[in-house]
Each structure stands twice: as structure tokens, then as C-alpha cells.
N, C-alpha and C positions, 0 to 999 in steps of 0.2 A: 880164401879171403885174399883182398889185394896189397902187395907192397903198400900201399898208402894206409890200410888199415892196422898192419903189422908195426909200422913207423910210430902211430899215435898209439896204440899198446906200451909200444917200449918206451914212449916219452912218459905216456901213464905211470908207467911203472914203476919209470927210475924216479922218477918226481915221488911219489909216494915212499919208495926207499929212502929217497933224502929228509924228507919228512921226518919218518921214524925215525934214521938217524938222530934227528936234529931235538924231538920232542925227547928221545932216552937221555940224551947228553945234556939239555937243561934239568931233567927230574934228578940226575946222580951230583951235579951242579948243587945243586936247593940244596939236596938233603946234607951236604957235603959243610955247606955255610951254616948251616945251624948249630952252636957249640953247644957243648954240655951245661947246662943250667947250673950244677953242682959235681963237679967230682968226688969221687969219695961217696957220697950221699947211698948210695945202692951198700956200702958196707954198713954205713949207720943204721939205715930201715932195715936190715937183716938182724945186725943185733939189736934194737930198739929196744929199750925197757919201759918207754912213757912218750908219749905222746899228748902233748896240750894244743885246745885250741881256742884264742881269744877271738872273740865276734866283735867287730867294730862298734859303738854306739852301745854297748850293753856291758855290763860286768859279770856276764855270762864266764866263766872259764869251764870248759870241758879238758877234763884230763882222765886218760886212760892210763894204764899200768901193764904191767906185766907179774903177775902175781903166779908163780907156780908153772909157769906155761899157757895159766889163759888170763885174758885180755877183759880187765874192767875196769867199769868207770868211776876212780876214786873218788871222782863229787858227788857220786848217787848212792852213796851206800853200797859202793863195790857192786853195784851192778853187773850182769855180765853184756861185753861189748858186741857189736855185729861184731865177727872177726871179719866176713866178707867185706865190709864198708872198709876198715882199718887195711883190710889187707889191698883192697883200692886204692885210698888216697895213699898208702906207702910209694905203691907201684905208679901211681900219678905222681909223686914227685921226684921218684927215680928218671921216671923218661920223660922229663920235661926239658925244652929244649928253650935256647936263647937265642927269638926269631930276632928282633932288632933292639936296638937299647932306646929307650923315649926321651930320658932325660938323665941327667947329673945332677940336677942341677933342683936341690931338697926343698925351692921356692915352691918346685911345682907338682911334688909329692901328694897333696894334699886334692888337685884336679886328678890326678891318676886315681886316688884311694886307695895311695900307699903307704900315707903319712903312721909314723907310729899309732899303736892302740891309745887312747884316749885323747887324741886329737881330734881337732876335725876333719874329715876327710880322711879318713884312717880306716884301714883295710884289716883284714882278719890275719892276726897271726897267728904260725903253723911251728908249734916247736917241736924235735925229734928229739929225744935223747938217750942214747946207748951208755954203757958203761964210762964210757971214756973220753966221747966228743958228742956233740951237742950239734944240732942245725936248726936255723931257723930261717923263715920267710913270711913277707908281709902278702898277702894275697890282695890284688886290686878290683879295680871293675871290672866286667866286662867290656870287652871294645866294643862300641856302638856300632850300629850297621853289619854286623857280623852273622 
């Protein structure tokens, strides 16, 4: 190999090393910018005794209770709940992170689908109850174009 070839390879290798370093730096910053959605929710979800879901535009309320260690749908004659889906719901709520605030103006909540249940533009209300604590969140529409 000539000196010129070694020089070109050295420059390319240096550029790749710097690029990888910068990409790794950006990934670390992006994950640290994501704020916890609800600090303390993990403890509430772990000790949950009841979870209810109120779907927008309906009178349908799905309530799930922990009856002696077994989860059952109280609104469906104590029918056994799908523990896998229930665990996934709790895990998804605990793992949720705030990426960015869309608005703090209540007039725009209906546009985002996060108005209170029963109102136009309402979202789905999820409530997790533990012995002495409770957590509620209104889930809105999915982002368009994503």
C-alpha cells in the first residue's frame, strides 16, 4: 500500500470513529430528555386492587378487580380477566415517558382526544387504584402520520 492509500484509510477511519461517537452522544441525550410520565406509578401498579377503563363515546366501563389474588371483570359477572393483557397494560403505563407537552390550554384537549369522558373529543380514561393511592390518565388519539 502506498502512503496516500494509508492516509485516506486513516482519514476515513477517523471520520467513522467521530461519527459513531456523536451518534452515541445524541442517543444518550434523547433518552435522558424523556421525563417520567408518573413518578410513583410503579408502586401503585404493583399493589393495584382495581383497574377501570372508560371508553370515549360509550357508556361502557370495564372494571377489573383483584379478588383474592385472581383478577376478574367485576362488570361481567366476575369473569376471569386476561392476566397477560392486564400485566401488559400496567407495564405500558409504568414505562410511559413524556416526550413533549402538546398544550396546557384546556380548549385544545378535545382536538387531541384527551377531554374528560362524556365530552366531545373525549379520550379513554384509565384508573388504577391501590389500597391508599390512585392514578388516572386520559389516553388520547394516536399521532397522525406516525
